[in-house]
C-alpha positions as CSV (number, residue, x, y, z in Angstrom):
1,X,89.5,78.7,109.9
2,X,87.4,76.1,108.2
3,X,88.7,72.8,106.8
4,X,88.0,74.0,103.3
5,X,90.3,77.1,103.6
6,X,93.0,75.1,105.3
7,X,92.9,72.6,102.4
8,X,93.1,75.5,99.9
9,X,96.1,77.0,101.8
10,X,97.8,73.6,101.9
11,X,97.4,73.2,98.2
12,X,98.9,76.6,97.5
13,X,101.8,75.9,99.8
14,X,102.5,72.6,98.1
15,X,102.4,74.2,94.6
16,X,104.8,77.0,95.8
17,X,107.2,74.5,97.3
18,X,107.2,72.4,94.1
19,X,107.9,75.5,92.0
20,X,110.8,76.4,94.2
21,X,112.3,72.9,94.1
22,X,111.8,72.7,90.3
23,X,113.6,76.1,89.8
24,X,116.5,75.0,91.9
25,X,116.8,71.7,90.0
26,X,116.8,73.5,86.7
27,X,119.6,75.9,87.8
28,X,121.7,73.0,89.2
29,X,121.3,70.7,86.2
30,X,122.0,73.5,83.7
31,X,125.2,74.4,85.5
32,X,126.3,70.8,85.6
33,X,125.7,70.4,81.8
34,X,127.7,73.6,81.2
35,X,130.6,72.5,83.3
36,X,130.9,69.0,82.0
37,X,129.8,69.4,78.4
38,X,128.0,66.1,78.5
39,X,125.0,67.1,76.4
40,X,124.6,65.6,72.9
41,X,122.0,66.4,70.2
42,X,121.5,64.2,67.1
43,X,119.4,65.7,64.3
44,X,118.0,63.7,61.4
45,X,117.0,65.3,58.2
46,X,117.6,66.1,54.5
47,X,120.5,68.5,54.3
48,X,119.0,70.2,51.2
49,X,115.7,70.9,53.0
50,X,115.0,74.4,54.4
51,X,113.4,72.9,57.5
52,X,116.7,71.1,58.3
53,X,118.6,74.3,57.9
54,X,116.3,76.1,60.4
55,X,116.6,73.2,62.8
56,X,120.4,73.4,62.7
57,X,120.3,77.1,63.2
58,X,118.1,76.7,66.3
59,X,120.4,74.0,67.7
60,X,123.5,76.3,67.1
61,X,121.7,79.2,68.9
62,X,120.9,77.0,71.9
63,X,124.5,75.8,72.0
64,X,125.8,79.3,71.9
65,X,123.3,80.7,74.5
66,X,122.8,77.9,77.0
67,X,125.0,74.9,76.5
68,X,128.5,75.7,75.2
69,X,129.6,72.1,75.5
70,X,126.7,70.7,73.4
71,X,127.8,68.2,70.8
72,X,125.6,68.4,67.7
73,X,125.5,65.6,65.1
74,X,123.5,65.9,61.9
75,X,122.6,62.6,60.2
76,X,121.7,62.8,56.5
77,X,118.6,60.8,55.7
78,X,117.9,62.3,52.3
79,X,119.6,61.9,49.0
80,X,122.2,64.7,49.8
81,X,122.1,65.8,46.1
82,X,121.9,69.4,45.2
83,X,122.9,72.3,47.4
84,X,123.5,70.6,50.7
85,X,123.3,73.4,53.3
86,X,123.8,71.1,56.3
87,X,127.1,69.9,55.0
88,X,128.4,73.5,54.4
89,X,127.1,74.6,57.9
90,X,128.9,71.6,59.5
91,X,132.2,72.7,58.0
92,X,131.8,76.3,59.3
93,X,130.0,75.8,62.6
94,X,131.9,72.8,64.1
95,X,129.4,70.1,64.3
96,X,129.5,66.5,63.0
97,X,127.8,65.7,59.6
98,X,127.2,62.0,58.8
99,X,126.0,60.8,55.4
């Protein structure tokens, strides 16, 4: 086998080994976060904005599916006047809302 093909084979082996280690690391770290509940997420936005509502919904879905111990905090950076969806969602969905 030529040196070129040996090099190509070595690169493929290294990439495969890296992929295997990366997968194992992701599984272990996800399990540790689930057990200890040490993950925190802080969101900044205007509670009256539709984009902030969508961001909160995505964060809640991630908490429900992947990280049940995730602590979510929403920090109001807008005026907070009008129909503040983030404040109402915080009361219903158990996350912290800061004005």
